[in-house]
C-alpha positions in Angstrom: 0.0 0.0 0.0 1.4 3.4 -1.0 1.2 6.5 1.1 -1.2 9.1 -0.3 -0.3 12.6 0.7 -2.8 14.9 2.2 -2.4 17.2 -0.8 -3.4 14.4 -3.1 -6.3 13.3 -0.9 -7.6 16.9 -0.9 -7.2 17.0 -4.7 -9.0 13.7 -5.2 -12.0 14.4 -2.9 -14.0 16.9 -5.1 -13.3 15.1 -8.4 -14.1 11.7 -6.9 -17.4 13.1 -5.5 -18.2 14.7 -8.9 -17.5 11.4 -10.7 -19.7 9.4 -8.2 -22.6 11.9 -8.6 -22.3 11.7 -12.4 -22.3 7.8 -12.4 -25.3 8.0 -10.0 -27.1 10.1 -12.5 -26.3 7.6 -15.3 -27.6 4.8 -13.1 -30.8 6.8 -12.4 -31.4 7.4 -16.1 -31.0 3.7 -16.9 -33.5 2.9 -14.2 -35.8 5.6 -15.7 -35.5 4.1 -19.2 -36.5 0.7 -17.8 -39.4 2.3 -15.9 -40.6 4.1 -19.1 -40.5 0.8 -21.0 -42.6 -0.7 -18.2 -45.2 2.1 -18.5 -45.4 2.6 -22.3 -47.2 0.1 -24.4 -45.7 0.0 -27.9 -47.7 -0.3 -31.1 -47.5 -3.1 -33.5 -44.1 -4.8 -33.7 -41.9 -4.1 -36.7 -42.3 -6.9 -39.3 -39.4 -9.4 -39.2 -38.3 -8.1 -35.8 -38.3 -11.6 -34.4 -35.1 -12.3 -36.3 -33.3 -9.4 -34.6 -32.6 -11.2 -31.3 -29.3 -12.8 -32.1 -27.7 -9.7 -33.9 -28.9 -7.4 -31.1 -27.5 -9.5 -28.3 -24.3 -10.1 -30.2 -23.9 -6.4 -30.8 -24.5 -5.6 -27.1 -21.9 -8.2 -26.1 -19.4 -6.6 -28.4 -20.3 -3.1 -27.1 -19.9 -4.4 -23.5 -16.5 -5.8 -24.3 -15.5 -2.5 -25.9 -16.5 -0.7 -22.7 -14.4 -3.1 -20.5 -11.4 -3.0 -22.8 -11.6 0.8 -23.3 -11.6 1.4 -19.5 -8.6 -0.9 -19.1 -6.7 0.8 -21.9 -7.5 4.4 -20.8 -6.6 3.6 -17.2 -3.2 2.1 -17.8 -0.2 3.4 -16.1 1.4 4.5 -19.3 -1.6 6.7 -20.3 -1.7 8.2 -16.8 2.0 8.8 -16.8 1.7 10.9 -19.9 -1.1 12.9 -18.2 1.2 13.3 -15.1 3.3 15.8 -17.0 0.5 18.3 -16.5 0.3 17.7 -12.8 -2.2 16.1 -10.4 -5.1 18.1 -11.7 -4.5 16.9 -15.2 -4.4 13.3 -14.0 -7.6 13.8 -12.1 -9.3 15.5 -15.1 -8.3 12.5 -17.2 -9.7 10.0 -14.7 -13.0 11.9 -14.6 -13.1 12.1 -18.4 -12.5 8.3 -18.7 -15.2 7.6 -16.1 -17.7 9.8 -18.0 -16.9 8.3 -21.4 -17.2 4.7 -20.1 -20.5 5.5 -18.4 -21.9 7.2 -21.5 -21.0 4.1 -23.6 -22.7 1.9 -21.0 -25.8 4.0 -21.0 -26.1 3.6 -24.8 -26.9 0.0 -24.2 -29.9 0.9 -22.0 -31.1 3.4 -24.6 -30.9 0.6 -27.2 -32.9 -1.6 -25.0 -35.7 1.0 -24.9 -35.5 1.5 -28.6 -35.6 -2.2 -29.4 -38.5 -2.7 -27.0 -40.5 0.1 -28.8 -39.7 -1.5 -32.2 -40.4 -5.1 -31.3 -42.9 -4.8 -28.4 -40.7 -7.4 -26.5 -40.0 -6.1 -23.0 -37.1 -8.6 -22.7 -34.9 -6.2 -24.6 -35.5 -3.3 -22.2 -34.8 -5.1 -19.0 -32.0 -7.3 -20.2 -30.1 -4.5 -21.9 -30.9 -2.3 -18.9 -29.4 -4.8 -16.5 -26.3 -5.1 -18.7 -26.0 -1.4 -18.7 -26.3 -1.2 -14.9 -23.6 -3.9 -14.6 -21.3 -1.9 -16.8 -22.0 1.3 -14.9 -21.1 -0.5 -11.7 -17.9 -1.6 -13.4 -17.2 2.0 -14.5 -17.9 3.4 -11.0 -14.7 5.1 -9.8 -12.7 3.2 -7.2 -11.1 5.7 -4.8 -8.2 3.4 -4.1 -7.5 3.0 -7.8 -7.6 6.8 -8.2 -5.2 7.2 -5.3 -2.8 4.6 -6.7 -2.8 6.1 -10.2 -2.3 9.6 -8.8 0.6 8.5 -6.5 2.2 6.5 -9.3 1.9 9.3 -11.7 3.4 11.8 -9.2 6.3 9.4 -8.6 6.9 8.9 -12.4 6.9 12.7 -12.8 9.6 13.1 -10.2 11.9 10.7 -12.0 
Protein backbone atom coordinates (compact mmCIF):
# COMPACT_ATOMS: atom_id res chain seq x y z
CA UNK A 1 0.00 0.00 0.00
CA UNK A 2 1.36 3.37 -0.97
CA UNK A 3 1.18 6.49 1.09
CA UNK A 4 -1.23 9.06 -0.34
CA UNK A 5 -0.28 12.56 0.69
CA UNK A 6 -2.81 14.89 2.25
CA UNK A 7 -2.37 17.17 -0.75
CA UNK A 8 -3.37 14.37 -3.13
CA UNK A 9 -6.27 13.31 -0.91
CA UNK A 10 -7.61 16.85 -0.91
CA UNK A 11 -7.22 17.04 -4.68
CA UNK A 12 -8.99 13.71 -5.22
CA UNK A 13 -11.99 14.35 -2.94
CA UNK A 14 -13.97 16.87 -5.07
CA UNK A 15 -13.25 15.11 -8.39
CA UNK A 16 -14.14 11.73 -6.94
CA UNK A 17 -17.38 13.08 -5.49
CA UNK A 18 -18.19 14.67 -8.86
CA UNK A 19 -17.54 11.35 -10.66
CA UNK A 20 -19.69 9.44 -8.17
CA UNK A 21 -22.57 11.91 -8.65
CA UNK A 22 -22.29 11.65 -12.42
CA UNK A 23 -22.30 7.84 -12.35
CA UNK A 24 -25.27 7.98 -9.96
CA UNK A 25 -27.07 10.14 -12.54
CA UNK A 26 -26.33 7.63 -15.28
CA UNK A 27 -27.63 4.79 -13.10
CA UNK A 28 -30.80 6.77 -12.36
CA UNK A 29 -31.35 7.44 -16.06
CA UNK A 30 -30.98 3.73 -16.90
CA UNK A 31 -33.55 2.89 -14.23
CA UNK A 32 -35.78 5.60 -15.71
CA UNK A 33 -35.50 4.05 -19.20
CA UNK A 34 -36.48 0.69 -17.75
CA UNK A 35 -39.44 2.26 -15.93
CA UNK A 36 -40.55 4.09 -19.07
CA UNK A 37 -40.51 0.80 -20.96
CA UNK A 38 -42.64 -0.74 -18.23
CA UNK A 39 -45.23 2.06 -18.50
CA UNK A 40 -45.36 2.59 -22.27
CA UNK A 41 -47.20 0.09 -24.41
CA UNK A 42 -45.68 0.03 -27.89
CA UNK A 43 -47.70 -0.27 -31.06
CA UNK A 44 -47.47 -3.11 -33.53
CA UNK A 45 -44.07 -4.78 -33.72
CA UNK A 46 -41.89 -4.09 -36.73
CA UNK A 47 -42.31 -6.88 -39.34
CA UNK A 48 -39.44 -9.35 -39.18
CA UNK A 49 -38.26 -8.13 -35.78
CA UNK A 50 -38.28 -11.64 -34.36
CA UNK A 51 -35.07 -12.26 -36.35
CA UNK A 52 -33.27 -9.39 -34.58
CA UNK A 53 -32.61 -11.18 -31.31
CA UNK A 54 -29.26 -12.79 -32.14
CA UNK A 55 -27.74 -9.72 -33.86
CA UNK A 56 -28.92 -7.41 -31.08
CA UNK A 57 -27.49 -9.51 -28.27
CA UNK A 58 -24.27 -10.09 -30.22
CA UNK A 59 -23.91 -6.37 -30.80
CA UNK A 60 -24.52 -5.61 -27.13
CA UNK A 61 -21.93 -8.22 -26.14
CA UNK A 62 -19.39 -6.56 -28.42
CA UNK A 63 -20.28 -3.10 -27.08
CA UNK A 64 -19.95 -4.37 -23.51
CA UNK A 65 -16.52 -5.83 -24.27
CA UNK A 66 -15.51 -2.53 -25.87
CA UNK A 67 -16.51 -0.72 -22.67
CA UNK A 68 -14.40 -3.07 -20.54
CA UNK A 69 -11.37 -2.96 -22.84
CA UNK A 70 -11.62 0.82 -23.29
CA UNK A 71 -11.62 1.37 -19.53
CA UNK A 72 -8.63 -0.95 -19.12
CA UNK A 73 -6.71 0.80 -21.88
CA UNK A 74 -7.51 4.35 -20.80
CA UNK A 75 -6.64 3.65 -17.15
CA UNK A 76 -3.24 2.06 -17.84
CA UNK A 77 -0.22 3.44 -16.07
CA UNK A 78 1.43 4.55 -19.32
CA UNK A 79 -1.57 6.70 -20.30
CA UNK A 80 -1.74 8.22 -16.84
CA UNK A 81 2.03 8.84 -16.76
CA UNK A 82 1.66 10.93 -19.92
CA UNK A 83 -1.08 12.94 -18.19
CA UNK A 84 1.18 13.32 -15.12
CA UNK A 85 3.32 15.80 -17.03
CA UNK A 86 0.53 18.34 -16.51
CA UNK A 87 0.34 17.69 -12.77
CA UNK A 88 -2.16 16.12 -10.40
CA UNK A 89 -5.11 18.12 -11.71
CA UNK A 90 -4.48 16.88 -15.24
CA UNK A 91 -4.42 13.26 -14.04
CA UNK A 92 -7.64 13.77 -12.08
CA UNK A 93 -9.30 15.46 -15.07
CA UNK A 94 -8.26 12.49 -17.22
CA UNK A 95 -9.68 10.02 -14.67
CA UNK A 96 -12.96 11.93 -14.58
CA UNK A 97 -13.15 12.08 -18.37
CA UNK A 98 -12.49 8.34 -18.72
CA UNK A 99 -15.20 7.61 -16.15
CA UNK A 100 -17.75 9.77 -17.99
CA UNK A 101 -16.92 8.32 -21.42
CA UNK A 102 -17.22 4.74 -20.14
CA UNK A 103 -20.50 5.54 -18.36
CA UNK A 104 -21.93 7.15 -21.50
CA UNK A 105 -21.02 4.09 -23.57
CA UNK A 106 -22.68 1.86 -20.96
CA UNK A 107 -25.83 4.00 -21.00
CA UNK A 108 -26.10 3.62 -24.78
CA UNK A 109 -26.91 -0.04 -24.16
CA UNK A 110 -29.93 0.90 -22.00
CA UNK A 111 -31.11 3.38 -24.62
CA UNK A 112 -30.85 0.64 -27.25
CA UNK A 113 -32.89 -1.62 -24.99
CA UNK A 114 -35.69 0.96 -24.87
CA UNK A 115 -35.53 1.53 -28.63
CA UNK A 116 -35.64 -2.18 -29.44
CA UNK A 117 -38.51 -2.66 -27.01
CA UNK A 118 -40.49 0.07 -28.79
CA UNK A 119 -39.71 -1.47 -32.19
CA UNK A 120 -40.41 -5.09 -31.29
CA UNK A 121 -42.92 -4.83 -28.41
CA UNK A 122 -40.75 -7.37 -26.52
CA UNK A 123 -40.04 -6.11 -22.98
CA UNK A 124 -37.14 -8.58 -22.69
CA UNK A 125 -34.92 -6.17 -24.62
CA UNK A 126 -35.52 -3.33 -22.20
CA UNK A 127 -34.84 -5.14 -18.97
CA UNK A 128 -32.00 -7.34 -20.24
CA UNK A 129 -30.10 -4.52 -21.86
CA UNK A 130 -30.91 -2.30 -18.88
CA UNK A 131 -29.36 -4.82 -16.50
CA UNK A 132 -26.28 -5.14 -18.72
CA UNK A 133 -25.99 -1.36 -18.72
CA UNK A 134 -26.28 -1.23 -14.93
CA UNK A 135 -23.56 -3.86 -14.56
CA UNK A 136 -21.25 -1.90 -16.84
CA UNK A 137 -21.99 1.28 -14.88
CA UNK A 138 -21.06 -0.48 -11.65
CA UNK A 139 -17.86 -1.60 -13.39
CA UNK A 140 -17.20 1.99 -14.49
CA UNK A 141 -17.87 3.36 -11.01
CA UNK A 142 -14.68 5.06 -9.83
CA UNK A 143 -12.74 3.23 -7.18
CA UNK A 144 -11.12 5.71 -4.83
CA UNK A 145 -8.21 3.39 -4.07
CA UNK A 146 -7.53 3.03 -7.78
CA UNK A 147 -7.59 6.79 -8.24
CA UNK A 148 -5.20 7.24 -5.31
CA UNK A 149 -2.85 4.58 -6.69
CA UNK A 150 -2.85 6.14 -10.16
CA UNK A 151 -2.29 9.64 -8.82
CA UNK A 152 0.55 8.51 -6.53
CA UNK A 153 2.21 6.47 -9.29
CA UNK A 154 1.90 9.34 -11.72
CA UNK A 155 3.42 11.76 -9.23
CA UNK A 156 6.33 9.36 -8.64
CA UNK A 157 6.85 8.93 -12.38
CA UNK A 158 6.86 12.69 -12.85
CA UNK A 159 9.60 13.10 -10.21
CA UNK A 160 11.91 10.66 -12.03
